[in-house]
N, C-alpha and C positions, 0 to 999 in steps of 0.2 A: 598181721594181716588187719588189724586193729588200730595199726598206728597208718598202715594206707587207706584206712577208710575212712581216718580222722585228714589228712592230706588231699582225698578227693572233694571230701565237704570243704572243707577250705577251700579248695579251687573253687568248688564251684558259687560259694561264695567273694571270695575277691573278683569273680571274673562277674563283664556285667550280662546281665537278665535281658530277661523279655521285659523284668516290671521295673529296672531301672530305666532302658530305656524308654519307657514308655508314659516316665513321669520326668523328663527331659521334656519329650514332645508337647505333654500337656501345660508344660512352663509355654513352651514359647511359643501354642494357637494364644495364651493369655495375654506375652507380651503383644502378639499383631493384631490380639481382638482390641484391645487398650489402644493402642496405635488408629488404628480402622475409629473405631469410638472418634476419638480427639481430633481425629481428620471429616468427619461428619457434621459434629458442634461447630470444628472451624467455617465449614462449609454453609452451615445453615446459618450461622450469627453475619455472613459476611452475605450471605442472600437476604436477611433482614433487612440490611441496609441499603443493603442495592434500590428492595421494594419501596423502601421508606424515603429514602432519594426521588424516585421516580415519581412515587403518590403527589410529595412535596410540590418535587418540581411542578411550574408552571408551564401548563402545557404550549403548544406555540399556537403563535397569533395569529388567528384564521386571512389572509391574503380582501381586502377591502375594507373590513371589521373595525370600528373605532374602539382605536385603545382607553383602556378603562382605563376613567380619571382618578387621580390622585389628590385625595383631599380627606379633608380632617373632620374629626367626629362632632357632631356639634356641641357647646356649653353645657353645663347639668344647669338641669330646672330648678334647682336654689341655688343655684348663685345670683343676687341681685342686674336685675336692669341697668345700665347705665341709665341715670336722665337727663348729663348736661352735654351739651351740644358741645361735637368737638369742631377746631379750626374756624370756631366764633371768634372775633374782633373785642377784645374790651374794653369799652368806656371810659373814663379816670374825669376827674373834673376836682377845681380845689374843696367844693363841697363832699367831694365821696375818688378822695383818693382810690388808687389801684397798686395792688405790687401784681406785677407782669418777672419773666423770663425772659433773659437775653437772649437774641433775634425773636420774637415777639413785636408785631404791632401793634400799639397803643392810642383807638381814638378819644385823641385828648378836646376837653369840653374848655373852652376858656371865654372871661366875659365876653372880646373883643373875638373873637376866631372861635376856629375848628380847623385839629390839625391832626396827618398820622405820622406818627410815632414812631421810629423802630428803633435799637440798640440790639448793639454785638459787639460785643469782646467780656474779657478785656484779651490783648496780642501780649503774649513776652517773648521777651528775645531769644531767651532759653530755656531747651527743657534737656530735662535728666539727669540735670546736676545730684551729683552728690557728693556731701549732706547737703539737703534741700537747703536755700539762703533764706532766713525771716523775712527778705522783701523781695522785691522786681521790681523794672517797670512797664508798666500797665499801658494799653491805651485801647480806646473804648471810640466807637463812632457812632452820633446819635444822626438821625438822619429825618428830618423833617421836610414833606408830602403833603401837597393838596390841601395847603395851607385856603380857607377862605374869606379872612382876612388878612392883612399884618400883622406879621405875628416880632415881638418882641423878645431878645435874644439875650440875656446879662449873663456873665461868667459866678460872679457868683449867686444865680439858681442853680449850678450846677454842682454836685458834691458827691462822693462816697461816703459811703461807711463799714467798715470793715467789723467780722465776728466776734467784738469784744467790745463796739459803740461807739467806736473811735472813727473823729469826722476826718477826710484827709480833701485838702482841695486838688483841684486841675488843673493844669493847662487848657487851654484851647486856642484853637485854629480852626478854620476853614480848611474842608479838602484840596488838597491843590497847592494851598499858601493861602496866605493872609489874614488879617486878623479878624478877629468872629463880627460880621454883619451887626450894629445895635439893630435894625432892624429889616424883617425881611417882606417882600412883599407878598399880596397872593396870590397863591396859585405861581411862585415860585420854589424848587428844592433844591436844601440847602444841607449838606453832610457837616454834621460838626464833628473833633480833631478831638478827645481830651486823654491826654497822657498825665502819667503822676507815677510813684516810685509805692507799691502800698504790701500789705503781708502777705506772708503765703497762706491761702484757708474762702473761706465763702464769706461773701459785702452784698451791696447793695451799689448800686447806679442811680441817683438818685436828682429830677427834675421838678422844680418846685417855681413855675414863674409867679412873680414877684413875690419871693419868699413862701410861696404855700405849697407844702408838700402834694404835690396833681398824682409823679406819678413814678416809680421806683421797678425798677430792673434788676431780680435776685443774679449773680453771677459767683463764679469759682476760678480762682490765684492759683493754678493748677502747676509746679514746676516738676514734677518727678516724671 
């Protein structure tokens, strides 16, 4: 009898009872609850993202209404206001020589005439060479226009100075061919082409009528 009772109690202990079944049900419900909570969290994040997109996206432009102007903000008030006018033509004379930039037009005052002088260049025959050569052939053009009197041109009055201060003489001819005229009549436009082999780097193209430095133009010889 004792052994049978023990056996029945052992069978009851080994058989799953209502309590064991209840514990597994609670675990399953906990897992399902956590999955549902995660799904709700993802849905909330997605909804927030859609809302932010709809809020920040510009709305439809009403038909017939002017498009909003695309402008930049104004400059800060603490910045200094420019006082030098732009687009002006610099005036140079032997008494007041001026330095310009290649491409600029300079109003040159000479004892017997006034003339507008524009220098461009240098043009180089090759670019993108490596290693960069120390010197290259350069071509400049100075155009003289609107002269009020006869203009005297001499090859010795033109030269370049490199960034180390070395003077370089140039070969001159008139655009289209022909030697440099010694005298240009008033009102005639003439373009003088100058060529020379110059070192790579910065320099100045100088015009010194009658040997007096009057106007020069900054330039840069670039090969790379």
